[in-house]
C-alpha positions as CSV (number, residue, x, y, z in Angstrom):
1,M,72.3,18.0,-62.3
2,S,73.8,21.7,-62.7
3,G,74.8,21.5,-66.6
4,A,78.6,20.8,-65.7
5,D,79.8,17.5,-67.3
6,L,81.5,14.5,-64.7
7,N,84.8,14.7,-66.5
8,T,85.5,18.9,-65.7
9,V,83.8,18.5,-62.0
10,R,85.9,15.9,-61.0
11,E,88.8,18.3,-62.0
12,L,87.5,21.0,-60.1
13,L,87.6,19.1,-57.1
14,G,90.8,17.4,-57.8
15,H,89.2,13.5,-57.5
16,K,91.6,11.3,-58.9
17,S,89.0,9.4,-60.8
18,I,86.1,9.5,-62.1
19,K,84.4,6.8,-59.5
20,M,85.5,9.5,-56.3
21,T,83.4,12.0,-58.1
22,L,80.6,9.8,-59.3
23,R,80.5,8.8,-54.8
24,Y,78.9,11.8,-54.3
25,A,77.2,12.4,-57.5
26,H,73.1,11.6,-57.3
27,L,71.2,12.4,-60.0
28,S,67.4,13.5,-58.5
29,P,63.9,11.8,-60.1
30,T,63.5,14.7,-62.7
31,H,66.8,15.1,-63.7
32,K,67.0,11.5,-64.0
33,K,63.6,11.5,-66.1
34,Q,64.4,14.7,-68.1
35,A,67.7,12.8,-69.4
36,I,65.4,10.0,-70.7
37,K,62.8,12.4,-72.2
38,L,65.8,13.2,-74.5
39,I,67.2,10.4,-74.9
40,D,63.8,9.0,-76.4
41,E,63.6,11.9,-78.6
42,A,66.5,11.6,-79.8
43,F,66.1,7.9,-80.6
44,S,62.2,8.1,-82.7
45,G,62.6,11.4,-84.0
46,V,58.8,12.7,-81.7
47,E,58.1,14.3,-79.7
48,V,58.0,12.6,-76.1
49,T,54.9,14.7,-75.5
50,Q,53.7,14.0,-78.3
51,K,53.9,10.3,-77.7
52,L,52.7,9.9,-74.3
53,T,49.7,11.0,-76.0
54,Q,49.1,8.9,-78.8
55,G,49.2,6.6,-75.2
56,Q,53.1,5.2,-77.7
57,A,55.2,6.6,-75.1
58,G,58.8,4.1,-75.6
59,V,61.4,4.2,-72.6
60,A,60.6,7.6,-71.3
61,N,56.4,5.8,-69.9
62,T,58.8,2.4,-68.6
63,F,61.2,5.7,-66.1
64,V,58.1,8.6,-65.5
65,N,55.2,6.8,-64.3
């Protein structure tokens, strides 16, 4: 959640497989919501906040609410 990709974390921790790293990588609900907003923006080309105010939240509304 601090910005390092999981493969880098895996290497730094000395894990042989990404499965071990994922076992200990617990994302907060807020972090997940932010990721969903980024994905929604990337696929829609419209700011999520614009869409939310227009009542067309798409993917983000499904997970944020």
